[in-house]
C-alpha positions as CSV (number, residue, x, y, z in Angstrom):
1,M,87.0,84.2,69.8
2,A,86.9,87.8,68.6
3,K,89.8,90.1,69.3
4,P,88.8,92.9,71.7
5,P,88.7,96.3,70.1
6,T,91.5,98.8,70.6
7,V,90.5,101.9,72.4
8,D,90.7,103.9,69.1
9,E,88.4,101.3,67.5
10,F,86.0,101.5,70.5
11,M,86.0,105.3,70.3
12,A,85.3,105.3,66.6
13,A,82.1,103.3,67.2
14,L,81.1,105.1,70.5
15,D,77.7,106.7,70.5
16,H,77.7,109.0,73.6
17,P,76.8,112.7,73.9
18,Y,80.1,113.3,75.7
19,K,82.4,111.5,73.2
20,A,84.4,114.6,72.6
21,E,85.0,115.1,76.3
22,V,86.1,111.4,76.7
23,Q,88.5,111.8,73.8
24,V,90.1,114.9,75.3
25,V,90.4,113.3,78.7
26,R,92.0,110.3,77.1
27,E,94.6,112.5,75.5
28,V,95.2,114.3,78.8
29,I,95.7,111.1,80.8
30,L,98.0,109.5,78.2
31,G,100.0,112.7,78.0
32,V,100.9,112.7,81.7
33,D,103.3,109.8,81.6
34,P,104.5,107.4,78.9
35,G,104.1,104.5,81.3
36,I,100.3,104.8,81.3
37,T,98.6,102.2,79.2
38,E,95.1,102.0,77.9
39,Q,92.6,99.3,77.1
40,V,88.8,98.7,77.0
41,K,87.4,97.7,80.3
42,W,83.7,97.7,81.4
43,N,82.9,98.7,77.8
44,A,84.8,102.0,78.2
45,P,88.4,103.4,78.0
46,S,90.5,102.3,81.0
47,F,94.0,103.3,82.0
48,S,96.6,101.5,84.0
49,Y,99.9,102.3,85.7
50,K,101.2,99.5,87.9
51,G,97.6,98.5,88.3
52,Y,94.3,100.0,87.2
53,L,94.4,103.8,87.5
54,A,91.0,105.0,86.1
55,T,88.2,103.8,84.0
56,F,85.4,105.7,82.3
57,S,81.8,104.8,83.1
58,L,79.7,105.7,80.1
59,H,76.3,104.3,81.3
60,R,74.9,107.7,82.1
61,R,74.4,110.1,79.2
62,E,74.2,113.3,81.3
63,Y,78.0,113.5,81.7
64,A,81.2,111.6,81.2
65,M,82.4,110.0,84.5
66,L,85.9,108.9,85.2
67,I,86.4,106.5,88.1
68,F,89.7,106.5,89.9
69,H,90.4,103.0,91.2
70,D,91.7,103.2,94.7
71,G,91.1,107.0,94.4
72,A,91.0,107.3,98.2
73,I,94.8,107.0,98.2
74,L,95.0,110.4,96.7
75,D,95.3,113.6,98.8
76,D,92.7,115.6,96.9
77,Q,93.0,119.0,98.5
78,D,91.2,120.8,95.7
79,G,88.0,118.8,95.5
80,L,88.4,117.3,92.0
81,L,87.6,113.8,93.1
82,E,84.0,113.1,94.3
83,G,82.6,110.4,96.5
84,T,83.4,108.9,99.9
85,Y,83.7,105.3,98.8
86,P,86.5,103.4,100.5
87,D,88.0,102.2,97.2
88,R,87.3,104.8,94.5
89,R,86.6,108.4,93.6
90,M,84.9,110.0,90.6
91,V,85.4,112.9,88.3
92,Y,82.5,114.2,86.3
93,F,82.9,116.1,83.0
94,H,79.9,118.1,81.7
95,S,81.5,120.0,78.7
96,L,84.7,120.6,76.9
97,D,85.1,123.8,79.0
98,D,84.7,121.7,82.1
99,V,87.4,119.4,80.9
100,A,89.7,122.4,80.2
101,A,89.0,123.8,83.7
102,K,89.7,120.5,85.4
103,R,92.7,119.6,83.3
104,P,95.5,120.9,85.7
105,R,93.9,119.2,88.7
106,L,93.4,116.0,86.7
107,E,97.0,116.0,85.6
108,A,98.1,116.6,89.2
109,A,96.0,113.7,90.5
110,I,97.5,111.4,87.9
111,R,101.0,112.5,88.8
112,E,100.2,111.9,92.4
113,W,98.8,108.4,91.6
114,I,102.1,107.6,89.7
115,A,104.2,108.8,92.7
116,V,102.2,106.7,95.1
117,K,102.5,103.6,92.9
118,D,106.2,104.1,92.4
119,R,106.7,104.2,96.2
120,E,104.9,100.9,96.7
121,P,107.1,97.8,97.5
122,G,108.2,96.0,94.4
123,A,107.6,99.1,92.2
């Protein structure tokens, strides 16, 4: 059985028009807290902190989409997270400038996620 690729190996081989945006968002997410881990899930970079935090969906080529698992638990007052699904919210990135503009709100959402997970029983 072949060993799954590391995220760096996956990224090196990735052919996607928003590869640079994905890379910057990875760095942002991983920079928020040293307890965040990363792996390849659904053929894309995925992040965990006491459970799945967020996973990229790279099936569309018009943008880079980051799916917050259980994103409905976040109190998104500034509208960063899109969707009304009961179990997830999405963030769409359309350019490096868009990543830069959304960075403070993305970091805040991740910090909120961590705080919620740290308050859960058994945390």
